[in-house]
C-alpha positions as a Markdown table, in Angstrom:
| # | Residue | x | y | z |
|---|---|---|---|---|
| 1 | Val | -9.5 | 0.6 | 136.8 |
| 2 | Met | -12.3 | 2.3 | 138.8 |
| 3 | Ser | -15.7 | 0.6 | 138.8 |
| 4 | Val | -18.7 | 2.5 | 140.3 |
| 5 | Trp | -21.2 | -0.1 | 141.5 |
| 6 | Ala | -23.8 | -1.0 | 144.2 |
| 7 | Ala | -24.7 | -4.2 | 145.9 |
| 8 | Trp | -28.3 | -3.7 | 144.8 |
| 9 | Cys | -27.2 | -3.5 | 141.1 |
| 10 | Ala | -27.5 | -7.0 | 139.5 |
| 11 | Leu | -25.4 | -6.0 | 136.5 |
| 12 | Cys | -22.7 | -4.7 | 138.8 |
| 13 | Ile | -22.5 | -7.9 | 140.7 |
| 14 | Lys | -22.3 | -9.9 | 137.5 |
| 15 | Glu | -19.2 | -8.0 | 136.4 |
| 16 | Ile | -17.3 | -8.0 | 139.7 |
| 17 | Pro | -15.6 | -11.4 | 138.9 |
| 18 | Leu | -14.1 | -9.9 | 135.8 |
| 19 | Leu | -12.7 | -7.0 | 137.8 |
| 20 | Glu | -11.4 | -9.3 | 140.5 |
| 21 | Lys | -9.7 | -11.5 | 137.8 |
| 22 | Gln | -7.8 | -8.5 | 136.5 |
| 23 | Gln | -6.8 | -7.5 | 140.1 |
| 24 | Ala | -5.5 | -11.0 | 140.7 |
| 25 | Ser | -3.7 | -11.7 | 137.4 |
| 26 | Arg | -2.0 | -8.4 | 136.5 |
| 27 | Gln | 0.6 | -6.6 | 138.6 |
| 28 | Asp | 0.2 | -3.5 | 136.5 |
| 29 | Val | -3.5 | -3.1 | 137.1 |
| 30 | Gln | -5.1 | -1.8 | 140.3 |
| 31 | Val | -8.9 | -2.1 | 140.6 |
| 32 | Leu | -10.9 | 0.2 | 142.8 |
| 33 | Leu | -14.5 | -0.6 | 143.5 |
| 34 | Val | -16.5 | 2.5 | 144.5 |
| 35 | Ser | -19.7 | 1.6 | 146.2 |
| 36 | Met | -22.7 | 3.8 | 145.7 |
| 37 | Asp | -24.8 | 2.0 | 148.3 |
| 38 | Met | -24.9 | 4.9 | 150.8 |
| 39 | Asp | -27.0 | 6.8 | 148.3 |
| 40 | Leu | -30.1 | 4.6 | 148.9 |
| 41 | Asp | -29.3 | 2.9 | 152.2 |
| 42 | Pro | -26.9 | 4.6 | 154.7 |
| 43 | Asn | -25.8 | 1.4 | 156.3 |
| 44 | Pro | -22.1 | 0.6 | 155.4 |
| 45 | Glu | -22.3 | -2.8 | 157.2 |
| 46 | Lys | -24.2 | -4.2 | 154.2 |
| 47 | Val | -21.3 | -3.4 | 152.0 |
| 48 | Tyr | -18.8 | -4.8 | 154.4 |
| 49 | Arg | -20.7 | -8.0 | 154.6 |
| 50 | Phe | -21.0 | -8.2 | 150.8 |
| 51 | Val | -17.2 | -7.7 | 150.5 |
| 52 | Asp | -16.5 | -10.3 | 153.1 |
| 53 | Arg | -19.0 | -12.8 | 151.7 |
| 54 | Lys | -17.6 | -12.4 | 148.1 |
| 55 | Lys | -14.0 | -12.3 | 149.5 |
| 56 | Leu | -13.2 | -9.4 | 147.3 |
| 57 | Gln | -9.5 | -8.7 | 146.8 |
| 58 | Ser | -9.9 | -5.3 | 145.0 |
| 59 | Lys | -9.8 | -2.2 | 147.1 |
| 60 | Val | -13.3 | -1.1 | 148.0 |
| 61 | Ile | -14.4 | 2.3 | 149.1 |
| 62 | Ile | -17.9 | 3.5 | 150.0 |
| 63 | Leu | -18.8 | 6.9 | 148.6 |
| 64 | Asp | -20.7 | 8.8 | 151.3 |
| 65 | Glu | -22.3 | 11.2 | 148.9 |
| 66 | Arg | -26.0 | 12.1 | 149.3 |
| 67 | Asn | -26.3 | 13.9 | 145.9 |
| 68 | Pro | -24.4 | 12.0 | 143.2 |
| 69 | Asn | -25.6 | 14.5 | 140.6 |
| 70 | Glu | -23.2 | 17.1 | 142.0 |
| 71 | Trp | -20.1 | 15.1 | 141.1 |
| 72 | Ile | -21.1 | 12.8 | 138.2 |
| 73 | Asp | -20.0 | 15.4 | 135.5 |
| 74 | Lys | -16.6 | 15.7 | 137.3 |
| 75 | Ile | -16.0 | 12.0 | 136.7 |
| 76 | Glu | -17.2 | 11.9 | 133.1 |
| 77 | Lys | -19.3 | 14.5 | 131.3 |
| 78 | Thr | -21.1 | 11.8 | 129.2 |
| 79 | Trp | -22.1 | 9.7 | 132.2 |
| 80 | Thr | -25.8 | 9.6 | 132.8 |
| 81 | Gly | -25.3 | 8.2 | 136.3 |
| 82 | Ala | -26.3 | 4.6 | 135.4 |
| 83 | Leu | -24.5 | 1.7 | 137.0 |
| 84 | Pro | -22.2 | 0.0 | 136.5 |
| 85 | Ala | -19.8 | 2.5 | 135.2 |
| 86 | Thr | -16.1 | 1.8 | 134.7 |
| 87 | Ile | -13.2 | 4.2 | 134.1 |
| 88 | Val | -9.8 | 2.9 | 133.0 |
| 89 | Val | -7.0 | 5.3 | 133.4 |
| 90 | Asn | -3.3 | 4.9 | 132.6 |
| 91 | Thr | -1.6 | 7.1 | 135.2 |
| 92 | Arg | 1.6 | 7.1 | 133.2 |
| 93 | Asn | 0.3 | 8.7 | 130.0 |
| 94 | Gly | -3.1 | 10.1 | 131.1 |
| 95 | Lys | -5.2 | 8.2 | 128.6 |
| 96 | Arg | -8.6 | 7.1 | 129.8 |
| 97 | Lys | -11.6 | 5.2 | 128.7 |
| 98 | Phe | -15.1 | 5.3 | 130.2 |
| 99 | Val | -18.0 | 2.8 | 129.8 |
| 100 | Glu | -21.4 | 3.0 | 131.3 |
| 101 | Lys | -22.6 | -0.6 | 131.0 |
| 102 | Glu | -21.9 | -4.1 | 132.3 |
| 103 | Leu | -18.6 | -5.4 | 131.1 |
| 104 | His | -18.4 | -8.9 | 129.6 |
| 105 | Glu | -15.4 | -11.3 | 129.1 |
| 106 | Gly | -12.6 | -9.6 | 127.2 |
| 107 | Glu | -14.0 | -6.1 | 127.3 |
| 108 | Leu | -12.1 | -4.9 | 130.3 |
| 109 | Glu | -8.8 | -6.3 | 128.8 |
| 110 | Lys | -9.6 | -4.4 | 125.6 |
| 111 | Leu | -10.2 | -1.1 | 127.5 |
| 112 | Ile | -6.9 | -1.6 | 129.4 |
| 113 | Ser | -5.0 | -2.2 | 126.1 |
| 114 | Glu | -6.6 | 0.9 | 124.6 |
| 115 | Val | -5.1 | 3.2 | 127.2 |
| 116 | Gln | -1.6 | 1.7 | 127.1 |
């Protein structure tokens, strides 16, 4: 599960507990949180403080990309660039699902089951 998010995105922050729950409860699911914060504010310390304050257990990376429009289509052709965006990929069979919205209770589990 890869979630593209930013600390300034209220909807992203609301869905992080759902992602963290999956990371903690399922051995077969790995969550990667890809921060887009460098796009608007090139200070990674803000992201590090957020991760520490929220005690995030998922792997967090900070995308150091100044022009997201150059790679958005490479992630998903239907993606407008809106956040949050989540991609669920089954690395064993190659199936994937993409959503460009805030996930609510039960939706992430449904996406995961659809790629199994």
